[in-house]
CHARMM-style PDB file with segment names, atoms N, HN, CA, C and O in Angstrom:
ATOM      1  N   MET     1       1.745   0.205  -4.561  1.00  0.00      PROA
ATOM      2  CA  MET     1       2.834  -0.108  -4.459  1.00  0.00      PROA
ATOM      3  C   MET     1       3.717  -0.607  -5.503  1.00  0.00      PROA
ATOM      4  O   MET     1       4.660  -0.145  -6.145  1.00  0.00      PROA
ATOM      5  N   ASN     2       2.879  -2.076  -5.432  1.00  0.00      PROA
ATOM      6  HN  ASN     2       2.113  -2.451  -4.910  1.00  0.00      PROA
ATOM      7  CA  ASN     2       3.361  -3.079  -6.855  1.00  0.00      PROA
ATOM      8  C   ASN     2       3.013  -1.897  -7.856  1.00  0.00      PROA
ATOM      9  O   ASN     2       4.216  -1.639  -7.910  1.00  0.00      PROA
ATOM     10  N   GLU     3       2.460  -0.958  -8.687  1.00  0.00      PROA
ATOM     11  HN  GLU     3       1.483  -1.167  -8.643  1.00  0.00      PROA
ATOM     12  CA  GLU     3       2.139  -0.401  -9.874  1.00  0.00      PROA
ATOM     13  C   GLU     3       3.444   0.098  -9.873  1.00  0.00      PROA
ATOM     14  O   GLU     3       4.085  -0.018 -10.917  1.00  0.00      PROA
ATOM     15  N   PHE     4       3.972   0.641  -8.884  1.00  0.00      PROA
ATOM     16  HN  PHE     4       3.452   0.735  -8.036  1.00  0.00      PROA
ATOM     17  CA  PHE     4       4.851   1.577  -9.111  1.00  0.00      PROA
ATOM     18  C   PHE     4       6.575   0.478  -9.025  1.00  0.00      PROA
ATOM     19  O   PHE     4       7.650   0.883  -9.467  1.00  0.00      PROA
ATOM     20  N   VAL     5       6.453  -0.274  -8.654  1.00  0.00      PROA
ATOM     21  HN  VAL     5       5.580  -0.604  -8.295  1.00  0.00      PROA
ATOM     22  CA  VAL     5       7.507  -1.517  -8.361  1.00  0.00      PROA
ATOM     23  C   VAL     5       7.642  -1.543 -10.143  1.00  0.00      PROA
ATOM     24  O   VAL     5       8.590  -1.286 -10.885  1.00  0.00      PROA
ATOM     25  N   ASP     6       6.481  -1.899 -10.362  1.00  0.00      PROA
ATOM     26  HN  ASP     6       5.711  -2.108  -9.759  1.00  0.00      PROA
ATOM     27  CA  ASP     6       6.157  -2.667 -11.565  1.00  0.00      PROA
ATOM     28  C   ASP     6       7.253  -2.194 -12.657  1.00  0.00      PROA
ATOM     29  O   ASP     6       8.234  -2.656 -13.239  1.00  0.00      PROA
ATOM     30  N   SER     7       6.341  -0.736 -12.573  1.00  0.00      PROA
ATOM     31  HN  SER     7       5.544  -0.361 -12.100  1.00  0.00      PROA
ATOM     32  CA  SER     7       6.564   0.330 -13.620  1.00  0.00      PROA
ATOM     33  C   SER     7       8.577   0.572 -13.533  1.00  0.00      PROA
ATOM     34  O   SER     7       9.348   0.441 -14.484  1.00  0.00      PROA
ATOM     35  N   LEU     8       8.907   0.906 -12.225  1.00  0.00      PROA
ATOM     36  HN  LEU     8       8.281   1.012 -11.453  1.00  0.00      PROA
ATOM     37  CA  LEU     8       9.866   1.046 -11.954  1.00  0.00      PROA
ATOM     38  C   LEU     8      11.057   0.099 -12.562  1.00  0.00      PROA
ATOM     39  O   LEU     8      12.233   0.404 -12.756  1.00  0.00      PROA
ATOM     40  N   LEU     9      10.405  -1.112 -12.797  1.00  0.00      PROA
ATOM     41  HN  LEU     9       9.449  -1.359 -12.639  1.00  0.00      PROA
ATOM     42  CA  LEU     9      11.582  -2.448 -12.890  1.00  0.00      PROA
ATOM     43  C   LEU     9      11.369  -2.216 -14.191  1.00  0.00      PROA
ATOM     44  O   LEU     9      12.466  -1.878 -14.635  1.00  0.00      PROA
ATOM     45  N   ILE    10      10.510  -2.205 -15.124  1.00  0.00      PROA
ATOM     46  HN  ILE    10       9.619  -2.480 -14.763  1.00  0.00      PROA
ATOM     47  CA  ILE    10      10.599  -2.194 -16.286  1.00  0.00      PROA
ATOM     48  C   ILE    10      11.408  -0.822 -17.001  1.00  0.00      PROA
ATOM     49  O   ILE    10      12.131  -0.899 -17.994  1.00  0.00      PROA
ATOM     50  N   ARG    11      11.070   0.542 -16.173  1.00  0.00      PROA
ATOM     51  HN  ARG    11      10.482   0.604 -15.366  1.00  0.00      PROA
ATOM     52  CA  ARG    11      11.709   1.549 -17.180  1.00  0.00      PROA
ATOM     53  C   ARG    11      13.227   1.041 -16.768  1.00  0.00      PROA
ATOM     54  O   ARG    11      13.914   1.574 -17.639  1.00  0.00      PROA
ATOM     55  N   VAL    12      14.208   0.225 -15.826  1.00  0.00      PROA
ATOM     56  HN  VAL    12      13.650  -0.208 -15.118  1.00  0.00      PROA
ATOM     57  CA  VAL    12      15.313  -0.077 -15.732  1.00  0.00      PROA
ATOM     58  C   VAL    12      15.373  -0.686 -16.724  1.00  0.00      PROA
ATOM     59  O   VAL    12      16.018  -0.004 -17.520  1.00  0.00      PROA
ATOM     60  N   GLU    13      14.960  -1.938 -17.329  1.00  0.00      PROA
ATOM     61  HN  GLU    13      14.436  -2.492 -16.682  1.00  0.00      PROA
ATOM     62  CA  GLU    13      14.765  -2.939 -18.323  1.00  0.00      PROA
ATOM     63  C   GLU    13      15.152  -2.321 -19.707  1.00  0.00      PROA
ATOM     64  O   GLU    13      16.066  -2.526 -20.506  1.00  0.00      PROA
ATOM     65  N   GLN    14      13.944  -1.377 -19.651  1.00  0.00      PROA
ATOM     66  HN  GLN    14      13.201  -1.211 -19.002  1.00  0.00      PROA
ATOM     67  CA  GLN    14      14.449  -0.480 -20.732  1.00  0.00      PROA
ATOM     68  C   GLN    14      15.101   0.301 -21.114  1.00  0.00      PROA
ATOM     69  O   GLN    14      15.162   0.601 -22.306  1.00  0.00      PROA
ATOM     70  N   ALA    15      15.878   0.931 -20.042  1.00  0.00      PROA
ATOM     71  HN  ALA    15      15.828   0.687 -19.074  1.00  0.00      PROA
ATOM     72  CA  ALA    15      16.618   1.650 -19.628  1.00  0.00      PROA
ATOM     73  C   ALA    15      18.099   0.635 -20.643  1.00  0.00      PROA
ATOM     74  O   ALA    15      18.619   0.706 -21.757  1.00  0.00      PROA
ATOM     75  N   GLU    16      18.239  -0.217 -19.398  1.00  0.00      PROA
ATOM     76  HN  GLU    16      17.817  -0.275 -18.493  1.00  0.00      PROA
ATOM     77  CA  GLU    16      19.811  -1.487 -19.533  1.00  0.00      PROA
ATOM     78  C   GLU    16      19.385  -1.457 -21.308  1.00  0.00      PROA
ATOM     79  O   GLU    16      20.153  -0.716 -21.922  1.00  0.00      PROA
ATOM     80  N   GLN    17      18.529  -1.991 -22.020  1.00  0.00      PROA
ATOM     81  HN  GLN    17      17.905  -2.593 -21.522  1.00  0.00      PROA
ATOM     82  CA  GLN    17      18.745  -2.287 -23.478  1.00  0.00      PROA
ATOM     83  C   GLN    17      18.680  -1.194 -23.956  1.00  0.00      PROA
ATOM     84  O   GLN    17      19.428  -1.190 -24.934  1.00  0.00      PROA
ATOM     85  N   ALA    18      18.229  -0.286 -23.837  1.00  0.00      PROA
ATOM     86  HN  ALA    18      17.621  -0.289 -23.043  1.00  0.00      PROA
ATOM     87  CA  ALA    18      18.871   1.506 -24.652  1.00  0.00      PROA
ATOM     88  C   ALA    18      20.088   1.725 -24.427  1.00  0.00      PROA
ATOM     89  O   ALA    18      20.459   2.291 -25.455  1.00  0.00      PROA
ATOM     90  N   VAL    19      21.246   1.618 -23.519  1.00  0.00      PROA
ATOM     91  HN  VAL    19      20.944   1.159 -22.684  1.00  0.00      PROA
ATOM     92  CA  VAL    19      22.854   1.738 -23.305  1.00  0.00      PROA
ATOM     93  C   VAL    19      22.658   0.469 -24.240  1.00  0.00      PROA
ATOM     94  O   VAL    19      23.297   0.584 -25.286  1.00  0.00      PROA
ATOM     95  N   ARG    20      22.076  -0.483 -24.152  1.00  0.00      PROA
ATOM     96  HN  ARG    20      21.557  -0.577 -23.302  1.00  0.00      PROA
ATOM     97  CA  ARG    20      23.474  -1.867 -24.926  1.00  0.00      PROA
ATOM     98  C   ARG    20      22.842  -1.488 -26.262  1.00  0.00      PROA
ATOM     99  O   ARG    20      23.233  -2.240 -27.155  1.00  0.00      PROA
ATOM    100  N   ARG    21      21.903  -0.462 -26.712  1.00  0.00      PROA
ATOM    101  HN  ARG    21      21.585   0.149 -25.986  1.00  0.00      PROA
ATOM    102  CA  ARG    21      21.527  -0.408 -28.360  1.00  0.00      PROA
ATOM    103  C   ARG    21      22.974   0.648 -28.722  1.00  0.00      PROA
ATOM    104  O   ARG    21      23.916   0.548 -29.508  1.00  0.00      PROA
ATOM    105  N   ALA    22      22.505   1.792 -27.565  1.00  0.00      PROA
ATOM    106  HN  ALA    22      21.740   1.874 -26.927  1.00  0.00      PROA
ATOM    107  CA  ALA    22      23.827   2.362 -28.298  1.00  0.00      PROA
ATOM    108  C   ALA    22      25.005   2.224 -28.201  1.00  0.00      PROA
ATOM    109  O   ALA    22      25.799   2.974 -28.770  1.00  0.00      PROA
ATOM    110  N   VAL    23      25.375   1.170 -27.409  1.00  0.00      PROA
ATOM    111  HN  VAL    23      24.731   0.561 -26.947  1.00  0.00      PROA
ATOM    112  CA  VAL    23      27.115   0.901 -27.312  1.00  0.00      PROA
ATOM    113  C   VAL    23      27.328  -0.373 -28.612  1.00  0.00      PROA
ATOM    114  O   VAL    23      28.355  -0.791 -29.149  1.00  0.00      PROA
ATOM    115  N   GLU    24      25.705  -0.780 -28.829  1.00  0.00      PROA
ATOM    116  HN  GLU    24      24.871  -0.441 -28.393  1.00  0.00      PROA
ATOM    117  CA  GLU    24      26.499  -1.644 -29.933  1.00  0.00      PROA
ATOM    118  C   GLU    24      26.233  -0.766 -31.190  1.00  0.00      PROA
ATOM    119  O   GLU    24      26.542  -1.266 -32.271  1.00  0.00      PROA
ATOM    120  N   GLN    25      25.667   0.550 -31.176  1.00  0.00      PROA
ATOM    121  HN  GLN    25      25.415   0.956 -30.297  1.00  0.00      PROA
ATOM    122  CA  GLN    25      25.416   1.382 -32.789  1.00  0.00      PROA
ATOM    123  C   GLN    25      27.101   1.964 -32.910  1.00  0.00      PROA
ATOM    124  O   GLN    25      27.790   2.148 -33.913  1.00  0.00      PROA
ATOM    125  N   GLN    26      27.470   2.189 -31.186  1.00  0.00      PROA
ATOM    126  HN  GLN    26      26.910   2.039 -30.371  1.00  0.00      PROA
ATOM    127  CA  GLN    26      28.593   3.207 -31.374  1.00  0.00      PROA
ATOM    128  C   GLN    26      28.020   4.340 -30.851  1.00  0.00      PROA
ATOM    129  O   GLN    26      28.792   5.227 -31.216  1.00  0.00      PROA
ATOM    130  N   ASP    27      27.246   4.789 -30.296  1.00  0.00      PROA
ATOM    131  HN  ASP    27      26.620   4.068 -30.000  1.00  0.00      PROA
ATOM    132  CA  ASP    27      26.558   5.917 -30.348  1.00  0.00      PROA
ATOM    133  C   ASP    27      27.340   6.545 -28.899  1.00  0.00      PROA
ATOM    134  O   ASP    27      26.945   6.024 -27.856  1.00  0.00      PROA
ATOM    135  N   GLU    28      27.932   7.139 -28.828  1.00  0.00      PROA
ATOM    136  HN  GLU    28      28.252   7.563 -29.675  1.00  0.00      PROA
ATOM    137  CA  GLU    28      28.732   7.268 -27.460  1.00  0.00      PROA
ATOM    138  C   GLU    28      27.644   8.027 -26.460  1.00  0.00      PROA
ATOM    139  O   GLU    28      27.406   7.619 -25.323  1.00  0.00      PROA
ATOM    140  N   TYR    29      26.973   9.289 -27.106  1.00  0.00      PROA
ATOM    141  HN  TYR    29      27.167   9.621 -28.029  1.00  0.00      PROA
ATOM    142  CA  TYR    29      26.205  10.342 -26.207  1.00  0.00      PROA
ATOM    143  C   TYR    29      24.816  10.078 -25.865  1.00  0.00      PROA
ATOM    144  O   TYR    29      24.151  10.733 -25.063  1.00  0.00      PROA
ATOM    145  N   ALA    30      24.318   8.783 -26.722  1.00  0.00      PROA
ATOM    146  HN  ALA    30      24.858   8.251 -27.374  1.00  0.00      PROA
ATOM    147  CA  ALA    30      23.040   8.356 -26.798  1.00  0.00      PROA
ATOM    148  C   ALA    30      23.470   7.283 -25.328  1.00  0.00      PROA
ATOM    149  O   ALA    30      22.578   7.246 -24.480  1.00  0.00      PROA
ATOM    150  N   ALA    31      24.417   6.667 -25.098  1.00  0.00      PROA
ATOM    151  HN  ALA    31      25.141   6.696 -25.787  1.00  0.00      PROA
ATOM    152  CA  ALA    31      24.764   5.777 -24.455  1.00  0.00      PROA
ATOM    153  C   ALA    31      24.868   6.391 -22.764  1.00  0.00      PROA
ATOM    154  O   ALA    31      24.555   5.995 -21.640  1.00  0.00      PROA
ATOM    155  N   ASP    32      25.508   7.592 -23.391  1.00  0.00      PROA
ATOM    156  HN  ASP    32      25.762   7.914 -24.303  1.00  0.00      PROA
ATOM    157  CA  ASP    32      25.607   8.235 -21.755  1.00  0.00      PROA
ATOM    158  C   ASP    32      24.747   8.822 -21.247  1.00  0.00      PROA
ATOM    159  O   ASP    32      24.665   9.135 -20.059  1.00  0.00      PROA
ATOM    160  N   VAL    33      23.617   9.145 -22.550  1.00  0.00      PROA
ATOM    161  HN  VAL    33      23.684   8.890 -23.515  1.00  0.00      PROA
ATOM    162  CA  VAL    33      22.534   9.969 -21.760  1.00  0.00      PROA
ATOM    163  C   VAL    33      21.490   8.752 -21.234  1.00  0.00      PROA
ATOM    164  O   VAL    33      20.638   9.215 -20.476  1.00  0.00      PROA
ATOM    165  N   HSD    34      21.391   7.608 -21.416  1.00  0.00      PROA
ATOM    166  HN  HSD    34      22.083   7.232 -22.032  1.00  0.00      PROA
ATOM    167  CA  HSD    34      20.955   6.134 -21.392  1.00  0.00      PROA
ATOM    168  C   HSD    34      21.753   5.894 -19.868  1.00  0.00      PROA
ATOM    169  O   HSD    34      21.138   6.083 -18.818  1.00  0.00      PROA
ATOM    170  N   ARG    35      22.925   5.537 -19.885  1.00  0.00      PROA
ATOM    171  HN  ARG    35      23.424   5.384 -20.738  1.00  0.00      PROA
ATOM    172  CA  ARG    35      23.117   5.942 -18.465  1.00  0.00      PROA
ATOM    173  C   ARG    35      22.820   6.225 -17.694  1.00  0.00      PROA
ATOM    174  O   ARG    35      22.608   5.637 -16.634  1.00  0.00      PROA
ATOM    175  N   ALA    36      22.647   7.825 -18.174  1.00  0.00      PROA
ATOM    176  HN  ALA    36      22.819   8.303 -19.036  1.00  0.00      PROA
ATOM    177  CA  ALA    36      22.249   8.615 -16.755  1.00  0.00      PROA
ATOM    178  C   ALA    36      21.048   8.324 -16.368  1.00  0.00      PROA
ATOM    179  O   ALA    36      20.924   7.944 -15.204  1.00  0.00      PROA
ATOM    180  N   ASP    37      20.165   8.396 -17.001  1.00  0.00      PROA
ATOM    181  HN  ASP    37      20.266   8.706 -17.947  1.00  0.00      PROA
ATOM    182  CA  ASP    37      19.044   7.704 -17.249  1.00  0.00      PROA
ATOM    183  C   ASP    37      18.422   6.466 -16.268  1.00  0.00      PROA
ATOM    184  O   ASP    37      17.373   6.514 -15.625  1.00  0.00      PROA
ATOM    185  N   LEU    38      19.444   5.276 -16.354  1.00  0.00      PROA
ATOM    186  HN  LEU    38      20.295   5.237 -16.877  1.00  0.00      PROA
ATOM    187  CA  LEU    38      19.656   4.306 -15.573  1.00  0.00      PROA
ATOM    188  C   LEU    38      20.277   4.383 -14.456  1.00  0.00      PROA
ATOM    189  O   LEU    38      19.903   3.551 -13.630  1.00  0.00      PROA
ATOM    190  N   ALA    39      21.333   5.289 -14.033  1.00  0.00      PROA
ATOM    191  HN  ALA    39      21.637   5.966 -14.704  1.00  0.00      PROA
ATOM    192  CA  ALA    39      21.316   5.344 -13.221  1.00  0.00      PROA
ATOM    193  C   ALA    39      20.657   6.398 -11.433  1.00  0.00      PROA
ATOM    194  O   ALA    39      20.736   6.205 -10.220  1.00  0.00      PROA
ATOM    195  N   ASN    40      19.968   7.641 -12.516  1.00  0.00      PROA
ATOM    196  HN  ASN    40      19.904   7.798 -13.501  1.00  0.00      PROA
ATOM    197  CA  ASN    40      19.054   8.035 -11.462  1.00  0.00      PROA
ATOM    198  C   ASN    40      17.290   6.960 -11.745  1.00  0.00      PROA
ATOM    199  O   ASN    40      16.355   7.451 -11.111  1.00  0.00      PROA
ATOM    200  N   LEU    41      17.011   5.990 -12.380  1.00  0.00      PROA
ATOM    201  HN  LEU    41      17.770   5.591 -12.895  1.00  0.00      PROA
ATOM    202  CA  LEU    41      16.424   4.787 -11.770  1.00  0.00      PROA
ATOM    203  C   LEU    41      16.870   4.158 -10.906  1.00  0.00      PROA
ATOM    204  O   LEU    41      16.114   3.968  -9.954  1.00  0.00      PROA
ATOM    205  N   ARG    42      17.947   3.697 -10.855  1.00  0.00      PROA
ATOM    206  HN  ARG    42      18.561   3.852 -11.629  1.00  0.00      PROA
ATOM    207  CA  ARG    42      18.089   2.772  -9.836  1.00  0.00      PROA
ATOM    208  C   ARG    42      18.706   3.711  -8.358  1.00  0.00      PROA
ATOM    209  O   ARG    42      18.787   3.260  -7.216  1.00  0.00      PROA
ATOM    210  N   ARG    43      19.151   5.360  -8.902  1.00  0.00      PROA
ATOM    211  HN  ARG    43      19.085   5.727  -9.830  1.00  0.00      PROA
ATOM    212  CA  ARG    43      18.759   5.572  -7.439  1.00  0.00      PROA
ATOM    213  C   ARG    43      17.214   5.573  -6.722  1.00  0.00      PROA
ATOM    214  O   ARG    43      16.902   5.204  -5.590  1.00  0.00      PROA
ATOM    215  N   LEU    44      16.418   6.095  -7.747  1.00  0.00      PROA
ATOM    216  HN  LEU    44      16.672   6.394  -8.667  1.00  0.00      PROA
ATOM    217  CA  LEU    44      15.013   6.134  -7.337  1.00  0.00      PROA
ATOM    218  C   LEU    44      14.897   4.638  -6.489  1.00  0.00      PROA
ATOM    219  O   LEU    44      14.385   4.749  -5.375  1.00  0.00      PROA
ATOM    220  N   ALA    45      15.299   3.314  -6.878  1.00  0.00      PROA
ATOM    221  HN  ALA    45      15.715   3.224  -7.783  1.00  0.00      PROA
ATOM    222  CA  ALA    45      15.029   2.685  -6.456  1.00  0.00      PROA
ATOM    223  C   ALA    45      15.611   1.768  -5.227  1.00  0.00      PROA
ATOM    224  O   ALA    45      15.134   0.833  -4.584  1.00  0.00      PROA
ATOM    225  N   ALA    46      16.679   2.364  -5.201  1.00  0.00      PROA
ATOM    226  HN  ALA    46      17.067   3.124  -5.723  1.00  0.00      PROA
ATOM    227  CA  ALA    46      17.060   2.247  -3.804  1.00  0.00      PROA
ATOM    228  C   ALA    46      16.552   3.512  -2.760  1.00  0.00      PROA
ATOM    229  O   ALA    46      16.543   3.429  -1.531  1.00  0.00      PROA
ATOM    230  N   GLU    47      16.235   4.408  -3.366  1.00  0.00      PROA
ATOM    231  HN  GLU    47      16.241   4.476  -4.363  1.00  0.00      PROA
ATOM    232  CA  GLU    47      15.661   5.317  -2.098  1.00  0.00      PROA
ATOM    233  C   GLU    47      14.427   4.646  -1.826  1.00  0.00      PROA
ATOM    234  O   GLU    47      13.973   5.020  -0.745  1.00  0.00      PROA
ATOM    235  N   HSD    48      13.610   3.667  -2.488  1.00  0.00      PROA
ATOM    236  HN  HSD    48      13.980   3.363  -3.366  1.00  0.00      PROA
ATOM    237  CA  HSD    48      12.319   3.631  -2.175  1.00  0.00      PROA
ATOM    238  C   HSD    48      12.225   1.412  -1.809  1.00  0.00      PROA
ATOM    239  O   HSD    48      11.347   0.555  -1.903  1.00  0.00      PROA
ATOM    240  N   GLY    49      13.670   1.441  -1.411  1.00  0.00      PROA
ATOM    241  HN  GLY    49      14.384   2.137  -1.334  1.00  0.00      PROA
ATOM    242  CA  GLY    49      14.188  -0.319  -1.276  1.00  0.00      PROA
ATOM    243  C   GLY    49      13.911  -1.175  -2.066  1.00  0.00      PROA
ATOM    244  O   GLY    49      13.965  -2.353  -1.712  1.00  0.00      PROA
ATOM    245  N   VAL    50      13.474  -0.764  -3.572  1.00  0.00      PROA
ATOM    246  HN  VAL    50      13.430   0.193  -3.860  1.00  0.00      PROA
ATOM    247  CA  VAL    50      13.419  -2.247  -4.881  1.00  0.00      PROA
ATOM    248  C   VAL    50      14.521  -2.459  -5.323  1.00  0.00      PROA
ATOM    249  O   VAL    50      15.272  -1.579  -5.744  1.00  0.00      PROA
ATOM    250  N   PRO    51      14.801  -3.822  -5.282  1.00  0.00      PROA
ATOM    251  CA  PRO    51      16.075  -4.418  -5.353  1.00  0.00      PROA
ATOM    252  C   PRO    51      16.230  -4.293  -7.287  1.00  0.00      PROA
ATOM    253  O   PRO    51      15.252  -4.552  -7.988  1.00  0.00      PROA
ATOM    254  N   VAL    52      16.987  -4.056  -7.633  1.00  0.00      PROA
ATOM    255  HN  VAL    52      17.781  -3.845  -7.063  1.00  0.00      PROA
ATOM    256  CA  VAL    52      16.888  -4.293  -9.306  1.00  0.00      PROA
ATOM    257  C   VAL    52      18.155  -4.633  -9.797  1.00  0.00      PROA
ATOM    258  O   VAL    52      18.408  -4.342 -10.966  1.00  0.00      PROA
ATOM    259  N   GLY    53      19.202  -5.336  -8.939  1.00  0.00      PROA
ATOM    260  HN  GLY    53      18.996  -5.572  -7.989  1.00  0.00      PROA
ATOM    261  CA  GLY    53      20.200  -6.077  -9.332  1.00  0.00      PROA
ATOM    262  C   GLY    53      21.074  -5.266  -9.514  1.00  0.00      PROA
ATOM    263  O   GLY    53      20.659  -4.107  -9.538  1.00  0.00      PROA
ATOM    264  N   ALA    54      22.609  -5.451  -9.719  1.00  0.00      PROA
ATOM    265  HN  ALA    54      22.946  -6.392  -9.699  1.00  0.00      PROA
ATOM    266  CA  ALA    54      23.698  -5.195 -10.008  1.00  0.00      PROA
ATOM    267  C   ALA    54      23.703  -4.123 -11.064  1.00  0.00      PROA
ATOM    268  O   ALA    54      22.841  -4.237 -11.936  1.00  0.00      PROA
ATOM    269  N   PRO    55      24.515  -3.114 -11.133  1.00  0.00      PROA
ATOM    270  CA  PRO    55      24.427  -2.756 -12.352  1.00  0.00      PROA
ATOM    271  C   PRO    55      25.536  -3.222 -13.272  1.00  0.00      PROA
ATOM    272  O   PRO    55      26.639  -3.563 -12.844  1.00  0.00      PROA
ATOM    273  N   GLU    56      25.226  -3.224 -14.458  1.00  0.00      PROA
ATOM    274  HN  GLU    56      24.330  -2.947 -14.806  1.00  0.00      PROA
ATOM    275  CA  GLU    56      25.604  -3.673 -15.775  1.00  0.00      PROA
ATOM    276  C   GLU    56      27.008  -3.125 -16.545  1.00  0.00      PROA
ATOM    277  O   GLU    56      27.265  -1.959 -16.845  1.00  0.00      PROA
ATOM    278  N   GLU    57      27.562  -3.932 -16.697  1.00  0.00      PROA
ATOM    279  HN  GLU    57      27.353  -4.879 -16.454  1.00  0.00      PROA
ATOM    280  CA  GLU    57      28.958  -3.097 -17.235  1.00  0.00      PROA
ATOM    281  C   GLU    57      28.731  -2.800 -19.046  1.00  0.00      PROA
ATOM    282  O   GLU    57      28.087  -3.484 -19.842  1.00  0.00      PROA
ATOM    283  N   GLY    58      29.571  -1.451 -19.306  1.00  0.00      PROA
ATOM    284  HN  GLY    58      30.094  -0.896 -18.659  1.00  0.00      PROA
ATOM    285  CA  GLY    58      29.119  -0.916 -20.707  1.00  0.00      PROA
ATOM    286  C   GLY    58      28.825   0.097 -21.009  1.00  0.00      PROA
ATOM    287  OT1 GLY    58      28.496   0.324 -22.173  1.00  0.00      PROA
TER     288      GLY     58
END
């Protein structure tokens, strides 16, 4: 389970960074795509009891 958790946390961090980059570049489509990916990762984490912190604004 540790490998799953580690991988999930890395993917959440990468998705958060991707959202920030897209917002900085004013690419709303990419930001929306990455936000959807992030929402799916957060849902998956919640289903498996993996704490990932509060969603970031943006």
